[in-house]
N, C-alpha and C positions, 0 to 999 in steps of 0.2 A: 492205400499203398503208394509209397513214394516211387516214382520212376527214377532210375539211375541216370540222370542227365548231368550229374556231377559225380565226383569220386566219393567213395565211402567215407562219410564224415567221422566214423569211429576211429579211422586210422590216421586222421590228420595229425601231423606232428610239426612240421616246419616247411617253407616254400620250395616248389619244384619247377624246374625249367627245361629239363632234358627231354628231347623227343626221340622216339624209337621207330624203327622200321616195323610197322604193324604186321607185315606179312610173316615175320619170324615168330610171333607170339603164339603159343598154344591157345586154343579156344576151349571154352566149356559151354555147357548147356545154358542158354538164356532162359530167364524165368524168375520165379519167386525163390529166394534163397534165405535160409536161416544162417546167420553169421554169429559165431561164438568166439569171443576173445577172452583170454586170461593173461593179465600182465603181472610180472614180477619185477620189482625195481629195488634198487639200493643206492645209497649215497654215502660218501665219506666227506666230511667237511672240517674246516679249521674251527676249533672250539677252545677258547681261552680257559674254560673250566675243566677241560679234559685232563685226566690223570695219565692217559696213554702217552707213549713216546711220540714226540712230534706234535702233540697237542691236537690230535684229530679225533673225531667221534664218527660213528657210523649209524645209519638207520636202514631198516629194511621195510619196504612197503609192498605188500602183495594186494593188488586190487581185486575186488569181487569180479566174478565171471560176468561178462556182459553178453546179452543175446539180443539181436535185432533181426527183423525180417525186412528184406529189400528186394525190389524188382530190378533185375539186371537185364537191360535190353541187349539185343543181338550185337549192336555196335560196341557195347562195353564188355561183352563176354570174352575178353582176351586176358590172358595171364600176364599183366603188365605191372612193373614195380609202381607205376603211378596209381594204380588201383588201390594199392595197400599203403603207400607212403607218398601221397600226392604233393606234399610240400617239401619233399627232399629232392636233391639232385642225385642221380644215380649213374653209375659207370660199370664197366665190365659185365654188362648184362649177358647172360648165357641162357639160351633156350634149347630145349630138346622137345621131343614130341609131347611130353606131358609135364615138363618141369621148367621153372624159371628161377634163376638166382642172379643177384646183383649186389654190388656194393652201394651203400647209401652214405650221403653226406648231407646232414641236416643242419643248416646254419640257423643260429639263434643268438642274438647279441649276448644274452646272459650265459648260455652254455651250448657251444657247438657240439654236435654229436656225430659220430661216424659208426658205421656198422654194416650189416648185410641183411638180406631177405632171401628166403628160399621157400617156394610154394610148389606143390605137386598136385596134379589133377588125378583123381582116383575114380573108380567105379564108372568108367565110361563117360566121364564129364559131369557126373552127378554129385561129386564130392571134391573138395579142395582142402588140403591140409598143409600147414607150414608154420614158419616163425619169422619174426623180425627181431634182430638184436641191435641195440644201439648203446654206445658208451662215449663218454667225453667228460669235459670239464676243464678246470684250470688249476692254478696253484692253491686256491682256497676251497674248492669243492670238486668232486668227481662223482659221476653217476653212471649207472647202467640200467637198461630196461630190456627185458625179454618178453615179447608178446607172442603167445601161441595163438594161432588162428585156425579155425575149423569152419568150413562152409558146407552146407548140405542143401541140395536142390529139393524144393518142396512140390512145385507145380508150375503151370503156366501163370503168367501175371494176369491179374484181374484188373478191370478198370475201376473197381470199387475203392473208395477212399477210406 
């Protein structure tokens, strides 16, 4: 079992640098978690062979559901945008007792993306549900990604690998 001494690799998209006041963040139960993600994506791009007005074509790509198990330590059991989008900068983070929402800015030389994330703690800290939405592009290509995220507490972490 991997210890969470770094952010969740499944959510890595682009670089993050913003720090938050850790006292504001809602907390959830530390331990072993099952994390399920489902991503829907689409892109529109300039295509010289396209018969459509403006010469653009579109694609839709829904990725298969991904499920991983991970140990989340007490130090990392905070509902932070960095936990779900570790390589993005975030702003306008708003926290309530059981919810976090923030705007994301994910810089990438080939396609900068902007969007938001919203996560809610449910079932007394034993479930987390939410989504991350990103869109961006330029004159030649544009894209959007919606990732639904569901986390379910399983048990205390074991030291077994």
